[in-house]
C-alpha positions in Angstrom: 143.0 135.3 134.2 146.7 135.5 133.6 148.6 132.9 131.9 149.5 130.3 132.8 146.2 128.4 133.2 146.2 125.8 135.8 144.0 123.6 138.3 144.0 126.0 141.3 143.7 122.5 143.8 147.2 121.9 142.7 148.9 125.0 142.1 150.8 126.5 139.4 153.8 123.9 139.3 151.7 121.0 139.6 148.4 122.0 138.2 149.6 123.2 134.7 149.3 121.1 131.9 150.1 121.2 128.1 149.6 119.0 125.0 152.5 117.6 123.3 151.9 115.3 120.2 148.5 114.5 121.2 149.3 113.6 124.9 148.7 115.8 127.7 151.2 116.1 130.8 152.8 118.3 133.5 154.2 121.7 131.8 158.2 121.7 133.0 159.0 124.7 135.0 160.7 126.7 131.8 157.2 126.3 130.1 155.6 127.8 132.7 158.2 130.8 133.1 157.2 131.0 129.1 153.8 130.7 129.2 153.8 133.7 132.3 155.9 135.8 129.8 153.3 135.4 127.2 150.5 136.5 129.6 152.5 139.8 130.2 153.7 140.6 126.9 157.2 140.4 128.0 160.3 139.1 126.4 162.7 136.9 128.4 165.9 138.5 126.4 164.8 141.9 127.5 164.8 141.2 131.4 167.7 142.9 133.2 170.5 141.0 135.0 170.9 141.7 138.4 172.4 144.4 139.5 175.4 144.3 137.5 176.7 147.4 135.3 177.9 147.6 131.9 180.8 149.9 131.6 181.8 152.4 128.9 184.4 150.5 127.3 182.1 147.1 127.2 179.4 149.0 125.6 181.6 150.6 122.8 183.3 147.2 122.1 179.5 145.9 121.5 179.0 148.9 119.3 181.7 148.5 117.3 181.4 144.8 116.8 177.9 145.2 115.9 178.5 148.0 113.4 181.3 145.9 111.7 179.0 142.8 111.5 176.4 145.1 109.9 178.9 146.5 107.0 180.1 142.8 106.4 176.4 142.1 105.4 175.3 145.6 103.3 174.4 144.6 99.9 175.9 147.4 98.3 178.0 150.8 98.6 175.0 152.6 99.2 173.9 150.8 102.0 177.5 150.7 103.6 177.6 154.6 103.2 174.2 155.1 105.1 175.1 152.6 107.9 175.4 154.5 111.2 177.3 152.8 114.6 174.3 152.2 116.7 174.3 154.3 120.3 174.3 153.2 123.8 170.7 155.0 123.8 169.7 152.9 121.0 170.8 149.7 122.9 168.7 151.0 125.8 165.6 151.7 123.5 166.1 148.2 121.8 166.4 146.9 125.6 169.8 145.3 125.5 170.6 147.6 128.3 168.4 148.9 130.8 169.2 153.1 131.3 168.8 154.0 134.9 170.2 157.0 136.8 173.2 157.7 134.4 174.4 154.3 134.6 173.5 151.1 132.1 172.7 147.5 133.1 172.6 144.7 131.0 170.1 142.6 129.9 169.9 138.8 128.9 170.1 140.0 125.0 173.3 141.8 125.9 175.1 138.7 127.6 174.0 136.6 124.7 175.2 139.1 122.1 178.7 139.6 123.9 179.0 136.0 124.1 178.9 136.0 128.1 176.7 132.7 128.1 178.4 130.3 130.1 176.8 130.2 133.4 173.6 131.7 132.2 173.1 130.1 128.9 175.0 126.9 129.0 172.9 125.7 125.8 173.0 128.8 123.7 175.2 127.3 121.3 174.9 125.8 117.6 175.7 121.8 117.4 177.1 121.3 113.5 177.0 117.9 112.2 177.8 116.3 108.6 176.4 113.0 108.7 176.9 109.9 105.9 173.8 108.7 104.3 170.3 109.8 105.5 170.5 109.2 109.4 172.7 110.1 112.4 174.4 107.0 112.4 178.0 107.8 111.1 179.4 111.2 111.5 181.1 112.9 108.7 182.2 115.7 110.8 181.0 117.6 114.0 181.6 120.9 115.9 180.3 123.2 118.1 180.2 126.9 117.7 179.9 129.3 121.1 180.6 133.0 121.5 178.4 135.8 120.7 175.2 134.6 118.7 175.7 136.5 115.8 178.8 135.4 115.4 177.7 131.8 115.8 175.7 132.1 112.5 178.9 133.1 110.5 180.7 129.9 112.1 177.7 128.1 111.2 177.9 129.0 107.6 181.4 128.3 107.2 180.6 124.8 108.4 177.3 124.3 106.0 179.5 125.8 103.0 182.1 123.1 104.1 179.8 120.3 103.5 177.6 121.0 100.4 178.8 120.7 97.0 180.3 123.8 95.3 180.5 124.3 91.6 182.0 126.9 89.3 181.7 128.7 86.2 184.0 130.9 84.3 181.9 134.3 83.2 183.8 136.3 81.1 187.2 136.6 83.0 185.6 135.9 86.4 185.2 132.4 88.3 181.5 132.1 89.6 181.3 130.0 92.6 177.6 128.1 92.8 176.6 126.5 95.8 174.1 123.2 95.6 171.6 125.1 98.1 171.1 128.7 98.2 173.2 130.2 100.8 170.9 133.1 101.4 167.9 130.9 102.4 170.5 128.4 104.9 171.5 131.7 106.4 168.0 132.7 106.9 166.9 129.3 108.7 170.2 129.3 111.0 169.5 133.2 111.8 165.7 132.4 112.4 166.5 129.6 114.9 169.1 132.0 116.7 166.7 134.8 117.0 163.4 133.1 117.9 164.4 130.4 119.8 163.4 130.1 123.4 166.6 130.7 125.6 164.5 129.3 128.4 164.2 126.0 126.9 166.9 123.0 127.6 168.8 122.1 124.3 170.8 123.7 121.7 170.2 125.0 117.9 171.2 121.8 115.7 172.4 122.1 111.9 172.5 118.7 110.3 173.7 117.9 106.7 172.7 114.6 105.4 173.3 113.4 101.7 169.7 114.1 101.0 169.0 117.7 103.2 169.9 119.9 105.6 168.0 120.3 108.8 167.6 122.9 111.3 166.2 122.5 114.6 165.7 125.2 117.0 164.8 124.6 120.8 161.5 125.8 122.3 157.7 125.7 121.1 156.6 127.4 118.2 154.7 130.5 119.1 150.7 129.8 120.1 149.9 132.8 118.1 151.0 131.1 114.9 150.8 128.0 112.7 153.2 126.5 110.4 150.8 127.6 107.2 150.8 130.9 108.7 154.6 130.5 108.8 154.5 129.8 105.2 152.5 132.7 104.2 154.7 135.1 105.7 153.4 136.0 109.4 155.8 136.1 112.3 156.2 137.0 115.7 159.6 137.8 117.2 160.3 136.0 120.3 163.5 137.9 121.5 162.7 141.3 120.7 166.0 142.9 122.0 167.9 140.5 119.7 165.3 141.0 117.0 166.1 144.1 117.0 169.9 143.8 117.0 169.9 141.1 114.3 167.8 143.8 112.1 170.3 146.2 112.6 173.0 143.9 111.4 170.8 143.0 108.9 170.8 139.3 109.8 166.9 139.2 110.0 164.0 141.3 107.7 161.5 143.1 109.7 158.5 142.0 107.5 158.2 138.4 108.2 159.7 137.6 104.4 162.4 135.0 105.5 160.2 131.6 105.3 158.6 132.5 102.2 161.6 133.4 100.5 163.2 130.4 101.6 160.4 128.4 99.8 160.7 130.5 96.7 164.2 130.1 96.5 163.9 126.3 96.8 161.5 126.0 94.2 163.9 128.0 92.0 166.8 125.6 93.0 164.7 122.7 92.0 164.8 121.1 95.4 161.0 121.0 96.1 159.3 122.4 99.3 161.2 122.5 102.5 159.4 120.4 105.3 158.5 122.0 108.8 157.6 120.3 111.8 156.6 121.1 115.1 157.6 118.9 117.9 156.0 120.6 120.6 159.5 121.2 122.4 161.3 121.8 119.2 160.9 123.1 115.8 162.6 121.9 112.6 162.7 123.0 108.8 164.4 120.8 106.4 165.6 122.1 103.0 166.0 118.9 100.5 169.2 118.3 98.4 169.1 117.7 94.7 172.0 115.2 93.7 174.4 116.1 91.1 174.8 113.9 87.8 178.7 113.9 87.3 181.1 112.4 84.7 184.2 110.5 85.2 186.1 113.7 86.1 183.4 114.7 88.9 182.4 117.4 86.7 178.6 118.6 87.0 176.8 117.8 83.9 175.1 121.5 82.8 171.8 119.8 82.0 171.3 118.0 85.4 172.0 121.3 87.5 169.4 123.3 89.0 167.4 125.5 86.6 165.9 128.7 87.6 166.2 132.3 87.6 168.7 132.7 90.4 171.6 134.9 89.5 174.3 131.7 90.8 172.4 129.1 88.7 173.5 128.1 85.2 170.8 126.8 82.9 171.2 125.0 79.9 169.9 128.2 77.9 172.4 130.2 79.4 175.3 127.9 78.1 173.8 127.7 74.7 173.3 131.4 74.8 177.1 131.7 75.6 178.0 129.4 73.0 175.7 130.9 70.0 177.3 134.5 70.9 180.8 133.1 70.7 180.1 131.6 67.5 178.7 134.5 66.1 181.7 137.0 67.4 184.3 134.8 65.8 185.1 133.5 69.6 186.4 129.4 69.8 184.1 128.4 72.4 185.8 127.2 75.4 183.8 124.5 77.4 185.2 125.2 81.0 182.4 128.5 80.3 179.4 126.1 80.4 180.3 123.6 82.9 180.4 123.4 86.8 183.1 121.9 88.4 182.2 120.0 91.6 185.0 120.4 94.7 
């Protein structure tokens, strides 16, 4: 029997029930649609949009933009040199387009990647907010980011960096910026929310910054094939296969489910403790906790109070001591700006 399972006497729409937070209730129409897709092993984002045709100009524009985004996220020159521009055939293979009789037709993934979402996906945007204190009572700042979903991630990262603490140190002749949270992990959380959310579910993605934590909340249920413990262990399931393929090409997400385990590793390395994952039944949230900085009267972060770990962007006490010792041995007068973090 295919999903959804329902009481035949009531019909599919009235006889389908789900259990959320210990309460059994009638399934909403969008959840029934999700269950139907799960039952046929289909991905909603790979569904063709009516008979609308994608022009060669529109296809080339998306190819160029995806290529430039991929280049911007390459980690080194070798990766940049080997990066190839995606072809229309690849877009069809990934189900971003449907190829039929020498014509290309867009899928929902195409709409989301090109930012043509106002009518089809009115909730496909990210709500960004910074709050005073540890509750949602008082806003410091708020913003909504719309447009192509991959660009929404970049806009969200700009907002996050604006509202978390930034320190710096002088290494040789260079100034090194050091954020209080591991930015790669923050990007991973936001990217996962955009890639794996249900685009059938009402509600937008929310990124909320409090004095003690950063929260990323994604619309839609956690996949029934996964538990929170399995996620932490590195198991994954791509809800949106076309978007997932595009994000892998652009280096936005990994292929092997390493994202969440790496978030936990980075949090521990920064001395932040383990992130918290909550499944609310119709939404999903990951919280990364912030570590308060101890500062002197000039708002200079005290090095001994900064996170200590192996991360390249973290200055440890041993780094400071070794730098001082090496300078002394080489007859160089020690400059305290090399061993402190300046808080912006």
